[in-house]
N, C-alpha and C positions, 0 to 999 in steps of 0.2 A: 497218898500217904493219906489225907482228907477225905479225896476225891475219892475210896475206894469206900473209905467207911461212910457217906454219902451215898454211896449206888446202893452199899448190901441192905437200907434201913428201908431205900425208894422200894427193892426186889423182894426183901420180908413182908415188908404192907402190899405188894401186889397177890404172895401171896398168899396173906392171908385171909381178902379180900376171894381172889379164886377159890383158895378151901373151900369160905361162905358158901360162897353159891355150887360146888360140888358137893360138899360135906351135910350141910341140914335137910332137912326132909321137903318135899315138893311140897306148894302149897305157902310156905312161910316169905319166898321171894318168887314174886312175878313172874313173870317172862320180860316186863320193860320194868323191874328194878333189875335183869340185872345186864338189857338194852345198855340203860342206865349208866353199870357199873362199867362195861368196857364201855363205856367212850369219855368220859373220866378216866379212864386208864389211857385210851390212845391218846385224848388233848393232855393230858401229866407230861406222856415220854414226848410228843410233837416239840412242846415245849421244854424239857430241863435237855435235849438232843440237838433243836435242830432252831427256836424263835430264842435263846433265852438274851441272845444281846439286842431284840426288836423289843425297844416298850412298848410299841403302841402293843403287837401279838401278846404281848406278855399282859398287860393288863387287862386285854381280850376276852385271856383265854383262864387266868383267873376270875373275874366275871361271871365265866359263863360254865366254871365251876362249881361253883356260889349258886348258882341258881337250879344245875344241875342239883346240889347239896341239897335247896330248900325243900325240891321238890319228895328228895327223898325222905327228911324229915314230919313234912308236912303229912306224908302218907303211912307215918310215923314205921317206918321201917327202919332201925336203924344199925341192920345190921353190915351194910356196907359203910359204917361210919366208920373205915381205918382207913378208907381210901382220902378222906380229910389232909392224913397224916403230908401227905404229895402239894396238896393246894400251901399248907402253914409254911415249911418248909423254903418252897418254891418260891415263894414271894418273900418272907426270908433273907434269900440267899439274892435272888434277883432285882429285886424294887430296893429302891433306892430313897426311899424318904421313910420319915420317923412312925408315919402311921402302920408302915410292917409290924412295928408293931406290938399296939393298939389291937392288929386284925388276930396276932398270934397268941395275945389274951381271950379275946371273945370266943375266936373255937377251940379253947380250954377250955373259959365257965360254961357252952355249950354240951363241950362233952359234958360236965357233969354234971349239969341239970338233966338234962337227954337222961343222965341212967337212971338218974329217982326214980326207983317205983315200979322199973322193970323187974323181969325172971333174971336168977340168977349169973346166967346160964348168956344172956344178955346184956343184962349186966357187968360182967366176968370182960367179953370183948371190949365198949366201950369203953373200962377202965382201963386194958392193956393198951387199945388204941392211946389213952391217955399219954399211961408211960410214955410209948414209943415217941410222941408229940414231944414231950420235953425232954427228955433226951435228945432227941434232935434243935430242939431249941437250943436247950447245953451248948450242944455242939455249935452251933452257928456263930451262938451266944460267942464264946471262946473263940472260932477262923477271927469273929471282926474283935476284935481285940487282939490277938496278932497285926495285923491286916491294919489297923490301927496302932499299933508299936515297930511294925516295920514300916510305916511312914514316916512314924518320927521319925525314926533311925536315916529313915531316908532323907528328908528333910536334913536332918541334920548333918549328915556326912555330905547334904550340897552345899550346907554353907559350912563345911571344916574345905572343900576342893575351894568354895571361890578364893576364900581368903587365902590357901594354900598359894592357888593361882595369882592372888595379886603380891602374897608378899614371893613371890618368885620373879611375878614382874615387877617388884621397887631393888630386889636383890641384882636381877640381870642392869636393870640401865645403876646401879649400887658401879656391879663390877665391870658397868659397860668407860662405868668415872672415871673407877681405878685406871683401868685399862689405861684411858685418854693422859689421866695425869701421870700416869707412866712412864707413857710416850713422852707429855711431853718434858719429862725430870731427865729420859735419859737422852735426850738431843739438849740441852739446857749444858751435861754431865761435857758430851762428841764436843761440844762448842766450847769449854773451857781445856778438855783436851785439844784440844787442835791447835789453841789462844794460845798455850801456855808451852805446846810443843813447837807442833810447827810454826806459828807467827815469829813470834823468837829466833829460830833460829832461820827465818826467811832475813826476817829482820838485820840478825849483826851479819848475814852474810853480799845482806845489798852496802852495808856499810861500809865492810873489810872490800869488798868491793871496787866499790870507788875511791877509795883508798889507796888498792894497789895502782887503779885505773893514772890515779894522779902520780905515783915516784915510781910507776912502771917505767919511764923514759928518764927518770935521773939516775934511779941505784934497781940496775937487775935483780942481782944477789936479792935486797932488801926484798924487790916482788916474789920474790920464788920464795923466801923463806916464809910471806905473809899466806902468799897462798897453799904452800904447804902445813900452815898452820891453821888455813880455813878449808881445808883440804878434811885435815884430820875434825873438827869440827862438823861441818855439812853431814859426816859418816857419824859421830857419836849422835846429830841429830835421824836421822833417818833412824837411826836405834831405836831413838825414842819415841820414833811414830810408828816402829813395828810392835814395841811391847806397848804402845797405847789401842793399838790396833787388834794383836791377841787380844788385850781385857777385854775389848769388844766383842770377838769375834763371841760366840753361843761354845760351854764344854761341849755340850753331845754332840757340836753340827762334824765334824767327820762320826763319829758314829752315827750319824744317822742318813750322810750320803754312803760310806758303807752299804746299809741298812737297805737305801733305796737300789741305791746298784743292785741290788740281791736281787732282792723282789722287782726290777725293774729283765735281771734275766729268765729268771724263774719264769715270768710273765711272758713274755719272749720266747720262749722254749712251749710255752701249754698250745699256742697260736702256729706255731710250725707242725711243731708233734703233735699234734693234738692228746701230747701224756696228761694228765691231772697234776700237777704239782703244792702241796704245803709247805707253805713254808713259816715257822714259827721261831721263836725267840724268846726267851727270859726276862723276868723282869731282876731291875738291881744291876742296867750298861755300867758298864763301866769305862771308859776313857780305850780305844785301839789303837795299839800301835799301827805304822802303815806296814811295814812289811808282813804284822797281822796279821789283816785287812788283809791285803796281798794274796797270803797264801792260805785263808781262807774265800774266796772269791773263785780264783785261780783249782781248789778245792771242787767246789762247787759247779766250774765247767767242765775241769775233767771227769765229774761221775754224769754228770746230764750226759755229755756228749757218748760215754761208754756205753749209756743204762741207754742210750735209744738204741745203738749203733747192734749192743748184745743180744738184751737182756727181753727188748722191745717188750716192754711193762706198758701198765696203766694206769700205774698212782707213782708217786718217789713225792716220800716227807724227808723233810727235811730243818732239824732242830739243832736251835744255837743257842747255847748253853753257859752264861756268864756268874761263873764261880767266882768265891773270897778272891784265889791267885791264880783261876786257870780259865778258858774259857774252851770247853768244850764243841765239837762239831760236829753231828750224827745226823747216817745220811744210808734212805736203804727205799728198796724198790719190789714192787712185789713181779716180774721179770722171771724168766728160764730159770738162771744160774745155773752156776759150772760145780764138775765134782771137783776138782783142784784148779783153782787162782792160777794162770801164769803171768805175773806182772810184765806188762807192756811197756813202752819207753815215759806213756803219757805219767802210768801208775809209780816208778822208779823219781821220777824227777818228782812228783808234788810226794814221793816219799823223801826226797832231795830233800827237799824245802825243808819240810817241815821238823827233819833232822836240825836242819840248819840252826832251828831255834830253840833249839830244843826240847821240843816238840813229842810225840806218839804218835805216828800208827797202826790203826791193826783193820784186817777187812774178814769179807768171813762170808760164807757161799755156798748155796747146795742147789741140787738138780730140782729146781720146785718149789723153792725157796728165795730167787732171787736175790739182793747183792748188797750187803750193807759193809759200810765202812765208817769208822767213828778214829779223830782228828783230836790231838787237845795239846792245847800250849801256853805254857806259864806264862802270865801277866808280866810285866817289862821287860824279858830279855828280846836283843836285840842283839842282831850280829852280823846284819845283809847291810846295814852305810846306808850312804844316800842310791850307793846304786839301786838296791830295789826297791826306797824311796822313789827317784826320778821314775822309773818304769810303774810300777805305779799308778804313779800321776798321768803318765803318756796314757799308759790301757786302760784307763778306765775313762 
């Protein structure tokens, strides 16, 4: 916007100068004055559009323009004076020293001085030129002030950014220290747990085994009784160890394992078939029972297999949503689809698994609409026992 304003002022000034050469009667302006005016226009345009960033040429251009202007003034032909508006605001815009304000002041004072005692037609041109110069000067000063304020804001933002970076580094160091301290504390706790449970149990077992060894030859019945008690004690110690290990195990480890297996399944499927698979899950995950994890995994396997074999889709979307008491699995593809679904062994077997866990399964399709499947399973509903749990561990 600002550059457009400056360009507008520039072309208004050039229009005034050209209009002066065309409209005024012959004899007021000599051919030399016209040539000088054209040279001034060409010089100012080159300065603005081509050489504005070259300091040496900029200074040379301004000096040449002042020299040509002096020639016009000495000849008392002030009609072409408006063109020096370009000299003023080019100097203010591109020069980087405080001398530019002094140059602008000298030009304005010259306009006022040269306007005294002239005919009203000429005086009007001089004062219009002076007004344009004041307008341009005010705008350029406003631009400079804005640039100064922006520079201040930039420097302040850099300072704040540096402070934030330093604070972030300090926080990272502090977080790393806390992490190391937490690890050390956890190691210390594990050491105490092992010492209190495993160490005590093993020490007792060693003592009892020594006693059994001594009396085994003299009183076998008593040794057998002691061995039976020792077996019960060892079993109790083993249970304590398992309890301690369960406490040390992260609660989300099984969930993470399930999600990672599903992610690996979809990734490998995409590599083998070239079908894009998008797998996402909601926040607020709760711990999945092994039977539910198995059904979810088998459902995704079955859907991917059927989709690639029958639907020939380009994309498959899988979403696992954890509600407060229900986990919902939705899957859909953009394959061919079918008008009527005839469940095969895989789909019927999947439905049986879902129903055994008290869940619900639904699916739909249509020509050109792909295939959609939805499974919902209640939290904490387990009826498949150790058989499903052992199958899950073995199969995945």
